[in-house]
TIRO-442024 format. One record per residue: x, y, z of N, C-alpha, C in turn. Coordinates in pm, whole numbers, plus 50000, padded with zeros to 5 digits. Each point is the difference from the previous one (the first is absolute). Layout:
<pts>
XYZXYZXYZ
...
</pts>
This chain:
<pts>
805351300223798500805001849881500985011350024
501244997549966501025010350018500665002849867
500455012249983500635004249876501455003750029
500894994449925501415003050014500355011049901
500435011550048500315011249914501465000349957
500764990150037501414999549961500114995449856
501015004849933500254996149862500834987250000
499534990149930500724987449992500514998449858
501224995149988500564997949866500174985249978
499364995349890500144986249959500425000249855
501184995149973500564999649864500005013949937
500285010250082500135013549946498685007249978
498884994550042498715006349978499445004050136
499545012250012499455004850126498514997550004
499524994650114498574997850020499595008550120
498945007749985499575008150111498545002649991
499194999650094500264994250131499824985049996
500644993250090499884985650009498954996550103
499274989949974498954995850092500454987450069
499884999750129500324987950075498754991550009
500144987649962498884990850006500064992350131
498844997750057499904992150122500254985549965
500514992050093500204985949972498684993349963
500024992449892498804993149954499125008449910
500305013049987499205008749914500474998249855
499064999049910500324997949859500485012949937
500984998849914500495011749928499135003049878
499184990849963499125001949885498675005550049
499385008349919498705005550040498954989249984
499104998950091498974989749988499055003449887
499544990049930499065002249891498635002750057
499265007949928498645003050046499134987949976
499264996850099499114988549983498785004449921
499574991749908498825002949922499244987149977
498885001449941499174988549974500254994449860
501125003949936500284994949866500464985650007
499554992349902500484986449989501275000049914
500884990550022501184999549914499594997949854
500815005449910499684999149857499934985449956
499054997249918499784986549949500974997449885
500524987949988500944996749892499365001649864
498734996949988499345001249870499925014549955
499715008950092499905014049960501375005449960
501064995250068501345004449962500404994449865
499704987449974500364994349870499145006149889
498785003550032499155006849901500565013749966
500535006950099500615013149974501244998449914
500754989350024501204997649920499644997249854
498924992749978499564997149863499585012849930
499295008750071499575012749941501225008749968
500965000650091501215007849974500774994449880
500074986949991500674993749886499265003249870
498694999450003499215002849879500175014549954
500245008950093500205014149964501445002549957
500954994250070501415003149976500634991949886
499564987849979500654991449900499965005849859
498855005249953500035006049865500965011849990
500105007950106500935011349997501444995349997
500314989750076501364994750002500364994049865
499074992449941500244994149868500195010949896
499195010550007500125011349908501375006650014
500455002250122501315006150021501134991149949
499884987050019501044990849953500095000549847
498844998849933500045000149853500405013749946
499595010750066500405013449955501515001850014
500574995050109501455001350015500754991349898
499464988249970500624991649896499945006749864
498855005949966499875007049871500955011949994
500085007650110500905011550002501464996049985
500404989550071501384995249988500274994849860
499014993549941500154994949864500195011549901
499255010950018500135011449910501355006950018
500525000350122501355005450020501034991449928
499814986950003500894990949929499945002549850
498805001749946499845002549856500635013449964
499785010150082500585013249971501524999349997
500594992950094501464998650002500494992749875
499274989849958500384992749879499925009049878
498985008549994499835009149886501125010549999
500335005350116501095009950008501324993749958
500274988150049501254993349965500074996649851
498894995649942500024996549857500205012449913
499415011350039500205012449923501455004450007
500584999350119501405004050016500944990949922
499804987050010500894990649931499855001249848
498785002549950499805001849856500735012549952
499895010850078500685012449961501524998350005
500474993050101501444997850012500554991649885
499234989749960500444991449890499995007549867
499025008649980499915007549874500975011749997
500435005050115500885011650004501444996649966
500394987650014501394996349973500345002249853
501255002449973500425002649862499784987749912
500134988250057499764987949922498624994050031
499195007150076498674995150036498975003249892
498864993750013498945002649901498655001050071
499065005949929498655001650052499344986350020
500224990949906499424986650012500574992650121
501305001750026500614993850118499385005550128
499765013050004499365006250116498574995050020
499264999249891498624994950008499984985550048
500914991849947500064985950040500384998650147
500955008150046500424999550139498865004250094
499295010549964498865004450082498934989250007
499724993749888498994989449997500454987950083
501294996849996500514988950080499865002850150
500275012250040499875003750142498554998750045
499085004949918498584999350036499504985650000
500444992149903499574986049992500534992150119
501225002850042500584993050115499205002650128
499305011250004499205003550118498504997649978
499674992349897498614996549965499125012149977
500575010449941499235011849963499714999049851
498735000349964499614998149860499375012849945
499774999849872499305010849928500685013550020
501285000649973500735012550017500105007449867
500145013150008500225008549884501335007250020
500924998249904501335006150010500155009549882
500195013050031500095010249895501325007650013
500635002349887501215008149994499655013349937
500545011050057499785013349944501355006849987
500445003649883499424998049867499984985149963
499224997049900499744985949968501224992749944
500965007249940501194993649944501245004150081
500264993050108501115003350089501334995949938
500004989749917501254994949943500725010449915
499275009149935500615009849909500225013650065
499885000950131500245012850067501505002850008
500405012549986501425003350016500384999250148
501264997450030500434999450141499695013150072
499564998850126499655011650081498525003749992
499274993549909498575002949989499244992750110
498965006550051499204994050105498834992349939
499654989150067498824992349962499354994550126
498764995949987499244994950114499434986449969
499874991950104499334987149991498855000450100
498814997049953498824999950086499434985950000
499814994450119499424986750016498715001650077
498934994249946498685000750065499434985950013
499384997450115499414987050029498635002450062
498984992149963498705001650065500104997050149
499225007150081500044998550145499594986350050
499214992949923499544986950045500814988649939
501215002949953500794989749931500454988750093
500155002750128500394989550096499054999750118
498775004149979499045000850110499674986250056
499884999250131499654987550066498514997549990
499225010450024498544998550003499355003749869
500605009149923499385004549876498965010850021
499695003350126499005010450027500605011150083
501315001149998500685009750084499815014349954
500535009350076499855014249968500865004549884
500874991449950500925003849893499494996149862
498824993949993499434996449870499695012849922
500365000049873499755011749917501115010450006
500924998550092501125009350010501194994649922
500925008849969501204996049929501225003550085
500904990650013501255002450073501065003149895
500575011950008500935004649897501315004650062
501064998649921501315005250039500715005049875
500825010250016500725005849888501455002250040
500904996449912501435002350021500535007849882
500815010250029500605008449895501514999150012
500654997749886501484999049996500525006649875
501335001249995500695005649882500664988649925
499935001049870500644990149912501505002050007
500734989050017501485000950005500605000749862
</pts>
């Protein structure tokens, strides 16, 4: 066996030291011989079944959890948009509180969000003088669009508030 101490460049990478292989000598290291028998197909398929039995519930849980989370983000965005649009409709000089409430309800209904609570503060926005501030608060139960009904958002409330000035 001889060792070449020269630096060789192949595609810009230096290899050192390089080993010269004898003709017919394998570049791969020989495997150690042992008395092990090759793995049986049944034992391998049995291991696959066990891995599937362990991993499948976790994968299903992650899929449903991500669907529930994405669904709650969708509901939250709908609630924020409905609060903003209700406040914008009521803030106009020719707008009314009932128009804002109707618009907010239409936005939520279009997104299949049910059981919403829409509150204006102060309660009579129509009679506010121009420049007065008012708020619209929209609240929806966390399970209003739940896929499973047993998600982590049950019992929670998704709320949004928008504050504007009367024109």
